[in-house]
C-alpha positions, 0 to 999 in steps of 0.5 A, a space after each residue: 849089742 845088735 847092729 845092722 850093716 849095709 854097704 859098710 855102714 852101721 844103719 841101726 844099733 842097739 843094746 835093746 831089741 826083740 827077736 821074732 821068727 829069727 829076725 832082730 827088730 830094732 827099736 825106732 830110736 836105734 835106726 840112723 834115719 839119714 839112711 832110710 827112705 820111705 817105700 810104698 811097699 806093704 805086706 801083710 802077716 796074719 798074726 803081726 799085721 801090715 808091714 811098711 818098708 824102707 829103702 836104705 840109701 848109703 853112699 848113693 846106693 839104694 837097697 829097695 825095701 831092705 827094712 820093714 816095720 809094723 806101725 800098728 801090730 795085732 795084739 800078739 806082736 805088740 812087742 815089735 810095734 814100730 821096731 825095724 827089721 832087715 833083709 836083702 843083703 843087710 848084715 845083722 849081728 847080735 
């Protein structure tokens, strides 16, 4: 079981996840969408593709760009297409 926790709230939880470069990627159905807001931020990884970001919003507090995902990956990263990973103070337990 893996969990992502921010501001005292579990924002993602799953028995099934992928680990890439030390980051746990949660499947799309593992995130609690009520805590996620689309961000305009993107970044590019040479082997995974273009990442898009989410802000986390919990109890009126916003953690900008705290989660990212690859909506369409390059072939080498197909196992994480659509999966969500976290940083910026989000605790991930596995």
